[in-house]
C-alpha positions as a Markdown table, in Angstrom:
| # | Residue | x | y | z |
|---|---|---|---|---|
| 1 | Unk | 79.0 | 128.0 | 72.5 |
| 2 | Unk | 78.5 | 127.3 | 76.2 |
| 3 | Unk | 78.3 | 123.6 | 77.3 |
| 4 | Unk | 74.8 | 123.5 | 78.6 |
| 5 | Unk | 73.5 | 120.7 | 80.9 |
| 6 | Unk | 69.8 | 120.1 | 80.4 |
| 7 | Unk | 67.4 | 119.0 | 83.2 |
| 8 | Unk | 63.9 | 117.7 | 82.5 |
| 9 | Unk | 61.3 | 117.6 | 85.3 |
| 10 | Unk | 58.4 | 115.4 | 84.5 |
| 11 | Unk | 55.3 | 116.2 | 86.6 |
| 12 | Unk | 51.7 | 115.2 | 86.6 |
| 13 | Unk | 50.6 | 118.5 | 85.0 |
| 14 | Unk | 53.7 | 119.9 | 83.3 |
| 15 | Unk | 57.1 | 119.0 | 81.9 |
| 16 | Unk | 59.8 | 121.6 | 82.3 |
| 17 | Unk | 63.2 | 121.8 | 80.6 |
| 18 | Unk | 66.0 | 123.9 | 82.2 |
| 19 | Unk | 69.5 | 124.6 | 81.0 |
| 20 | Unk | 72.5 | 125.2 | 83.2 |
| 21 | Unk | 75.5 | 127.1 | 81.9 |
| 22 | Unk | 79.0 | 126.1 | 83.0 |
| 23 | Unk | 78.9 | 128.8 | 85.7 |
| 24 | Unk | 75.6 | 127.3 | 87.1 |
| 25 | Unk | 73.4 | 130.1 | 85.7 |
| 26 | Unk | 70.0 | 129.1 | 84.3 |
| 27 | Unk | 70.1 | 129.7 | 80.6 |
| 28 | Unk | 66.5 | 129.0 | 79.6 |
| 29 | Unk | 63.3 | 127.4 | 81.0 |
| 30 | Unk | 60.6 | 125.9 | 78.7 |
| 31 | Unk | 57.4 | 124.2 | 79.8 |
| 32 | Unk | 54.6 | 122.2 | 78.3 |
| 33 | Unk | 51.6 | 120.3 | 79.6 |
| 34 | Unk | 52.0 | 116.6 | 80.4 |
| 35 | Unk | 50.2 | 114.4 | 77.9 |
| 36 | Unk | 48.0 | 111.6 | 79.2 |
| 37 | Unk | 49.4 | 108.7 | 77.3 |
| 38 | Unk | 52.9 | 107.1 | 77.7 |
| 39 | Unk | 53.9 | 107.3 | 74.1 |
| 40 | Unk | 52.8 | 110.9 | 73.9 |
| 41 | Unk | 54.8 | 111.7 | 77.1 |
| 42 | Unk | 58.0 | 110.3 | 75.5 |
| 43 | Unk | 57.3 | 112.2 | 72.3 |
| 44 | Unk | 56.7 | 115.4 | 74.3 |
| 45 | Unk | 60.0 | 115.2 | 76.1 |
| 46 | Unk | 61.8 | 114.5 | 72.7 |
| 47 | Unk | 60.1 | 117.6 | 71.2 |
| 48 | Unk | 60.9 | 119.8 | 74.2 |
| 49 | Unk | 64.6 | 118.9 | 74.0 |
| 50 | Unk | 64.5 | 119.6 | 70.3 |
| 51 | Unk | 62.9 | 123.0 | 70.9 |
| 52 | Unk | 65.5 | 123.8 | 73.6 |
| 53 | Unk | 68.4 | 122.9 | 71.3 |
| 54 | Unk | 66.9 | 124.9 | 68.4 |
| 55 | Unk | 67.0 | 127.9 | 70.7 |
| 56 | Unk | 70.2 | 127.4 | 72.6 |
| 57 | Unk | 72.3 | 124.9 | 70.6 |
| 58 | Unk | 73.3 | 121.3 | 71.4 |
| 59 | Unk | 73.4 | 120.3 | 75.1 |
| 60 | Unk | 76.2 | 118.2 | 76.5 |
| 61 | Unk | 74.0 | 116.1 | 78.8 |
| 62 | Unk | 70.4 | 115.4 | 79.8 |
| 63 | Unk | 69.1 | 114.5 | 83.2 |
| 64 | Unk | 65.5 | 113.6 | 84.0 |
| 65 | Unk | 63.5 | 113.8 | 87.2 |
| 66 | Unk | 60.2 | 112.0 | 87.5 |
| 67 | Unk | 57.8 | 110.8 | 90.2 |
| 68 | Unk | 58.5 | 107.2 | 91.2 |
| 69 | Unk | 61.7 | 105.3 | 90.9 |
| 70 | Unk | 63.4 | 102.5 | 88.9 |
| 71 | Unk | 63.1 | 99.0 | 90.4 |
| 72 | Unk | 66.6 | 97.7 | 91.0 |
| 73 | Unk | 65.3 | 94.2 | 90.2 |
| 74 | Unk | 63.3 | 94.7 | 87.0 |
| 75 | Unk | 64.7 | 98.0 | 85.8 |
| 76 | Unk | 61.2 | 99.2 | 85.2 |
| 77 | Unk | 59.6 | 102.4 | 86.6 |
| 78 | Unk | 57.3 | 102.1 | 89.6 |
| 79 | Unk | 55.3 | 104.0 | 92.2 |
| 80 | Unk | 54.6 | 106.9 | 89.8 |
| 81 | Unk | 51.5 | 109.0 | 90.0 |
| 82 | Unk | 51.6 | 109.3 | 86.2 |
| 83 | Unk | 50.2 | 105.8 | 86.0 |
| 84 | Unk | 51.1 | 105.2 | 82.4 |
| 85 | Unk | 54.8 | 105.2 | 83.4 |
| 86 | Unk | 54.5 | 102.3 | 85.8 |
| 87 | Unk | 55.9 | 99.0 | 84.6 |
| 88 | Unk | 57.7 | 100.8 | 81.7 |
| 89 | Unk | 61.4 | 101.3 | 80.9 |
| 90 | Unk | 61.0 | 105.1 | 81.3 |
| 91 | Unk | 64.7 | 105.9 | 81.2 |
| 92 | Unk | 65.5 | 103.5 | 78.3 |
| 93 | Unk | 62.6 | 104.7 | 76.3 |
| 94 | Unk | 63.5 | 108.3 | 76.8 |
| 95 | Unk | 67.1 | 107.6 | 75.9 |
| 96 | Unk | 66.0 | 105.8 | 72.7 |
| 97 | Unk | 63.7 | 108.6 | 71.7 |
| 98 | Unk | 66.4 | 111.2 | 72.3 |
| 99 | Unk | 69.2 | 109.1 | 70.7 |
| 100 | Unk | 71.6 | 109.6 | 73.5 |
| 101 | Unk | 72.5 | 108.5 | 77.1 |
| 102 | Unk | 70.4 | 110.1 | 79.8 |
| 103 | Unk | 70.3 | 109.9 | 83.6 |
| 104 | Unk | 67.0 | 109.5 | 85.4 |
| 105 | Unk | 66.1 | 109.9 | 89.0 |
| 106 | Unk | 63.2 | 110.4 | 91.3 |
| 107 | Unk | 62.0 | 114.0 | 91.2 |
| 108 | Unk | 62.2 | 114.7 | 94.9 |
| 109 | Unk | 65.8 | 113.3 | 94.9 |
| 110 | Unk | 66.5 | 115.8 | 92.1 |
| 111 | Unk | 65.0 | 118.6 | 94.2 |
| 112 | Unk | 67.2 | 117.5 | 97.2 |
| 113 | Unk | 70.3 | 117.5 | 95.0 |
| 114 | Unk | 69.5 | 121.0 | 93.7 |
| 115 | Unk | 69.2 | 122.4 | 97.3 |
| 116 | Unk | 72.3 | 120.6 | 98.4 |
| 117 | Unk | 74.4 | 122.0 | 95.6 |
| 118 | Unk | 74.2 | 125.8 | 95.7 |
| 119 | Unk | 70.8 | 125.9 | 97.4 |
| 120 | Unk | 69.4 | 126.3 | 100.9 |
| 121 | Unk | 71.6 | 123.3 | 102.1 |
| 122 | Unk | 74.8 | 124.4 | 100.4 |
| 123 | Unk | 77.8 | 123.3 | 102.4 |
| 124 | Unk | 75.9 | 120.7 | 104.4 |
| 125 | Unk | 76.8 | 117.0 | 104.4 |
| 126 | Unk | 73.5 | 115.3 | 105.3 |
| 127 | Unk | 70.5 | 116.8 | 103.5 |
| 128 | Unk | 66.9 | 115.7 | 103.5 |
| 129 | Unk | 64.3 | 117.5 | 101.4 |
| 130 | Unk | 60.5 | 117.4 | 101.7 |
| 131 | Unk | 58.2 | 118.6 | 99.0 |
| 132 | Unk | 54.8 | 119.6 | 100.4 |
| 133 | Unk | 52.8 | 120.0 | 97.3 |
| 134 | Unk | 49.8 | 118.1 | 96.0 |
| 135 | Unk | 51.4 | 115.1 | 97.5 |
| 136 | Unk | 54.4 | 114.6 | 99.8 |
| 137 | Unk | 57.9 | 113.7 | 98.4 |
| 138 | Unk | 61.2 | 113.2 | 100.0 |
| 139 | Unk | 64.9 | 113.1 | 98.9 |
| 140 | Unk | 68.1 | 112.2 | 100.7 |
| 141 | Unk | 71.6 | 113.5 | 99.7 |
| 142 | Unk | 74.9 | 112.6 | 101.5 |
| 143 | Unk | 78.1 | 114.5 | 100.6 |
| 144 | Unk | 76.5 | 115.9 | 97.5 |
| 145 | Unk | 75.4 | 112.5 | 96.2 |
| 146 | Unk | 71.8 | 111.2 | 96.1 |
| 147 | Unk | 71.4 | 108.2 | 98.4 |
| 148 | Unk | 68.8 | 105.8 | 97.1 |
| 149 | Unk | 69.5 | 102.6 | 99.1 |
| 150 | Unk | 69.6 | 99.0 | 98.2 |
| 151 | Unk | 65.9 | 99.0 | 97.3 |
| 152 | Unk | 66.0 | 102.3 | 95.5 |
| 153 | Unk | 63.5 | 103.9 | 97.9 |
| 154 | Unk | 65.7 | 105.8 | 100.5 |
| 155 | Unk | 64.1 | 109.1 | 101.3 |
| 156 | Unk | 60.6 | 108.2 | 100.2 |
| 157 | Unk | 58.4 | 110.3 | 102.4 |
| 158 | Unk | 54.7 | 110.1 | 101.5 |
| 159 | Unk | 53.7 | 106.5 | 102.3 |
| 160 | Unk | 55.3 | 105.9 | 105.7 |
| 161 | Unk | 52.9 | 106.3 | 108.7 |
| 162 | Unk | 52.6 | 109.6 | 110.4 |
| 163 | Unk | 54.8 | 109.5 | 113.5 |
| 164 | Unk | 52.9 | 109.2 | 116.8 |
| 165 | Unk | 49.5 | 109.2 | 115.0 |
| 166 | Unk | 46.5 | 110.5 | 117.0 |
| 167 | Unk | 43.2 | 108.6 | 117.3 |
| 168 | Unk | 41.7 | 111.1 | 114.8 |
| 169 | Unk | 44.5 | 110.5 | 112.3 |
| 170 | Unk | 44.1 | 106.7 | 112.5 |
| 171 | Unk | 40.4 | 107.1 | 111.9 |
| 172 | Unk | 40.7 | 109.1 | 108.7 |
| 173 | Unk | 40.6 | 105.9 | 106.6 |
| 174 | Unk | 43.0 | 104.3 | 104.1 |
| 175 | Unk | 45.3 | 106.2 | 101.8 |
| 176 | Unk | 44.9 | 105.6 | 98.1 |
| 177 | Unk | 47.9 | 103.2 | 98.4 |
| 178 | Unk | 45.8 | 101.1 | 100.8 |
| 179 | Unk | 47.8 | 101.8 | 103.9 |
| 180 | Unk | 46.5 | 103.6 | 107.0 |
| 181 | Unk | 47.6 | 107.1 | 108.2 |
| 182 | Unk | 50.2 | 107.7 | 105.5 |
| 183 | Unk | 52.1 | 111.0 | 106.0 |
| 184 | Unk | 50.9 | 112.2 | 102.6 |
| 185 | Unk | 47.3 | 112.2 | 103.9 |
| 186 | Unk | 48.3 | 115.0 | 106.2 |
| 187 | Unk | 51.5 | 116.7 | 105.0 |
| 188 | Unk | 50.4 | 117.8 | 101.6 |
| 189 | Unk | 48.1 | 120.3 | 100.0 |
| 190 | Unk | 45.5 | 117.6 | 99.4 |
| 191 | Unk | 45.8 | 116.5 | 103.0 |
| 192 | Unk | 45.7 | 120.0 | 104.5 |
| 193 | Unk | 42.5 | 120.8 | 102.6 |
| 194 | Unk | 40.9 | 117.4 | 103.6 |
| 195 | Unk | 41.8 | 118.1 | 107.3 |
| 196 | Unk | 40.1 | 121.5 | 107.2 |
| 197 | Unk | 37.1 | 119.9 | 105.5 |
| 198 | Unk | 36.8 | 117.2 | 108.1 |
| 199 | Unk | 36.8 | 119.8 | 110.9 |
| 200 | Unk | 34.5 | 122.3 | 109.2 |
| 201 | Unk | 32.4 | 120.6 | 106.6 |
| 202 | Unk | 33.7 | 123.1 | 104.1 |
| 203 | Unk | 35.5 | 121.8 | 101.0 |
| 204 | Unk | 37.9 | 124.5 | 99.9 |
| 205 | Unk | 41.3 | 124.2 | 98.3 |
| 206 | Unk | 44.5 | 124.3 | 100.3 |
| 207 | Unk | 45.5 | 127.7 | 98.9 |
| 208 | Unk | 42.3 | 129.2 | 100.2 |
| 209 | Unk | 42.7 | 127.6 | 103.7 |
| 210 | Unk | 46.2 | 129.1 | 103.9 |
| 211 | Unk | 44.8 | 132.5 | 102.9 |
| 212 | Unk | 42.0 | 132.2 | 105.5 |
| 213 | Unk | 44.6 | 131.3 | 108.1 |
| 214 | Unk | 46.7 | 134.3 | 107.2 |
| 215 | Unk | 43.6 | 136.4 | 107.7 |
| 216 | Unk | 43.0 | 135.0 | 111.1 |
| 217 | Unk | 40.0 | 132.7 | 110.4 |
| 218 | Unk | 39.8 | 130.5 | 113.6 |
| 219 | Unk | 39.1 | 127.2 | 111.8 |
| 220 | Unk | 41.9 | 127.8 | 109.3 |
| 221 | Unk | 44.3 | 128.9 | 112.0 |
| 222 | Unk | 43.5 | 125.6 | 113.8 |
| 223 | Unk | 44.2 | 123.6 | 110.7 |
| 224 | Unk | 47.5 | 125.4 | 110.2 |
| 225 | Unk | 48.4 | 124.5 | 113.8 |
| 226 | Unk | 47.7 | 120.9 | 113.2 |
| 227 | Unk | 49.8 | 121.0 | 110.0 |
| 228 | Unk | 52.7 | 122.5 | 112.0 |
| 229 | Unk | 52.4 | 119.8 | 114.7 |
| 230 | Unk | 52.5 | 117.1 | 112.0 |
| 231 | Unk | 55.5 | 118.6 | 110.3 |
| 232 | Unk | 57.2 | 118.8 | 113.7 |
| 233 | Unk | 56.5 | 115.1 | 114.4 |
| 234 | Unk | 57.8 | 114.2 | 110.9 |
| 235 | Unk | 60.9 | 116.3 | 111.5 |
| 236 | Unk | 61.4 | 114.6 | 114.9 |
| 237 | Unk | 61.3 | 111.2 | 113.2 |
| 238 | Unk | 63.9 | 112.3 | 110.6 |
| 239 | Unk | 66.1 | 113.8 | 113.3 |
| 240 | Unk | 66.0 | 110.6 | 115.3 |
| 241 | Unk | 66.6 | 108.2 | 112.4 |
| 242 | Unk | 69.1 | 110.0 | 110.2 |
| 243 | Unk | 69.9 | 113.3 | 112.0 |
| 244 | Unk | 70.2 | 115.5 | 108.9 |
| 245 | Unk | 72.1 | 118.8 | 109.0 |
| 246 | Unk | 69.1 | 120.5 | 107.4 |
| 247 | Unk | 65.6 | 119.6 | 106.2 |
| 248 | Unk | 64.8 | 121.7 | 103.2 |
| 249 | Unk | 61.1 | 122.3 | 102.6 |
| 250 | Unk | 59.6 | 122.9 | 99.1 |
| 251 | Unk | 56.2 | 122.9 | 97.5 |
| 252 | Unk | 53.4 | 125.3 | 97.8 |
| 253 | Unk | 52.3 | 124.3 | 101.3 |
| 254 | Unk | 55.8 | 125.0 | 102.6 |
| 255 | Unk | 55.4 | 128.7 | 101.8 |
| 256 | Unk | 52.7 | 129.2 | 104.4 |
| 257 | Unk | 53.6 | 132.1 | 106.7 |
| 258 | Unk | 54.8 | 130.9 | 110.1 |
| 259 | Unk | 54.8 | 127.1 | 109.2 |
| 260 | Unk | 58.5 | 126.6 | 109.3 |
| 261 | Unk | 58.9 | 128.6 | 112.5 |
| 262 | Unk | 56.1 | 126.8 | 114.3 |
| 263 | Unk | 57.3 | 123.4 | 113.3 |
| 264 | Unk | 60.9 | 124.2 | 114.2 |
| 265 | Unk | 59.9 | 125.3 | 117.7 |
| 266 | Unk | 58.1 | 122.0 | 118.4 |
| 267 | Unk | 60.3 | 119.4 | 116.7 |
| 268 | Unk | 62.6 | 118.7 | 119.7 |
| 269 | Unk | 59.6 | 117.4 | 121.7 |
| 270 | Unk | 59.3 | 114.6 | 119.2 |
| 271 | Unk | 62.9 | 113.3 | 119.3 |
| 272 | Unk | 64.5 | 110.8 | 121.6 |
| 273 | Unk | 65.7 | 112.8 | 124.7 |
| 274 | Unk | 63.9 | 116.0 | 123.6 |
| 275 | Unk | 67.2 | 117.6 | 122.7 |
| 276 | Unk | 67.8 | 117.0 | 119.0 |
| 277 | Unk | 67.2 | 119.9 | 116.7 |
| 278 | Unk | 66.0 | 119.4 | 113.1 |
| 279 | Unk | 66.8 | 122.6 | 111.2 |
| 280 | Unk | 64.0 | 123.3 | 108.7 |
| 281 | Unk | 64.9 | 125.7 | 105.8 |
| 282 | Unk | 62.9 | 127.1 | 103.0 |
| 283 | Unk | 64.0 | 126.0 | 99.5 |
| 284 | Unk | 66.1 | 128.4 | 97.4 |
| 285 | Unk | 65.0 | 127.1 | 94.0 |
| 286 | Unk | 61.3 | 126.9 | 94.5 |
| 287 | Unk | 59.4 | 126.2 | 91.3 |
| 288 | Unk | 62.4 | 124.8 | 89.4 |
| 289 | Unk | 64.5 | 122.9 | 91.8 |
| 290 | Unk | 63.5 | 119.5 | 90.3 |
| 291 | Unk | 64.6 | 120.5 | 86.8 |
| 292 | Unk | 67.8 | 122.1 | 88.1 |
| 293 | Unk | 68.6 | 118.9 | 90.1 |
| 294 | Unk | 68.0 | 116.8 | 87.1 |
| 295 | Unk | 70.6 | 118.8 | 85.2 |
| 296 | Unk | 73.0 | 118.2 | 88.1 |
| 297 | Unk | 72.7 | 114.5 | 87.8 |
| 298 | Unk | 75.6 | 115.0 | 85.4 |
| 299 | Unk | 78.6 | 116.7 | 87.2 |
| 300 | Unk | 80.0 | 119.4 | 84.9 |
| 301 | Unk | 83.3 | 117.7 | 84.3 |
| 302 | Unk | 81.7 | 114.3 | 83.4 |
| 303 | Unk | 79.1 | 116.0 | 81.2 |
| 304 | Unk | 81.7 | 118.0 | 79.2 |
| 305 | Unk | 84.2 | 115.1 | 79.0 |
| 306 | Unk | 82.2 | 111.8 | 78.7 |
| 307 | Unk | 84.1 | 108.6 | 78.9 |
């Protein structure tokens, strides 16, 4: 039977399991809704793995991606939008429930790793990935390895200030984290819808604003233009600080027609010297990159021949 590496992507609404065959092909994808309580979440992951192995046979490794990160000081999970996970030994508890060693990493880092290995950033050395979904996530990969930094927060995207904020952006009010003008307040589906609502007084979801923009609605087109400008500013910041070979964009908002092209055209104006180019690219594994990247936390040789 093929040696399958299993990746688990824990999200706020769903948990997905994905198997990778030795040749990198996806063997199976299973999903279930994310339970509200912490103990129920641990049990749900355990049951999902059991269901996968019942269908496909034993897996050789398990990697997990989840919002937030492990504190290098306490070893406990933090900064997770699944609030019940904060302050808990998420990796240790999952490993105990599954009865085996696992590897756990931030979900956006897993997405970045997936795109760096065989994805939109294949063959690139320095890869940054942004997930423009309900929130804003970021991941950073160097030479095929996730870079987390001494504090375990390298690549965190959502709760740094918007670069070169406008007066209007500074006046939006505090983010839920308590800071002012966080990038997630603007570069996310939630932020895009809120920006449109502030300008029009109409409270509609981001998907509807995007559809209106595609249909030529002037207010929605204006909101899309502001989104592209903000993405260009963020790309300029990344180009100036870390100069990545490519910035891969994922999440529902990243699929808006014309967004990548508009942001790419403007990004150089937001870099030191106006010459640097940040290359935006659409993700290849949209919808399952996090789970695929979690499986890749175990290199094939290490998974099949553990020490």
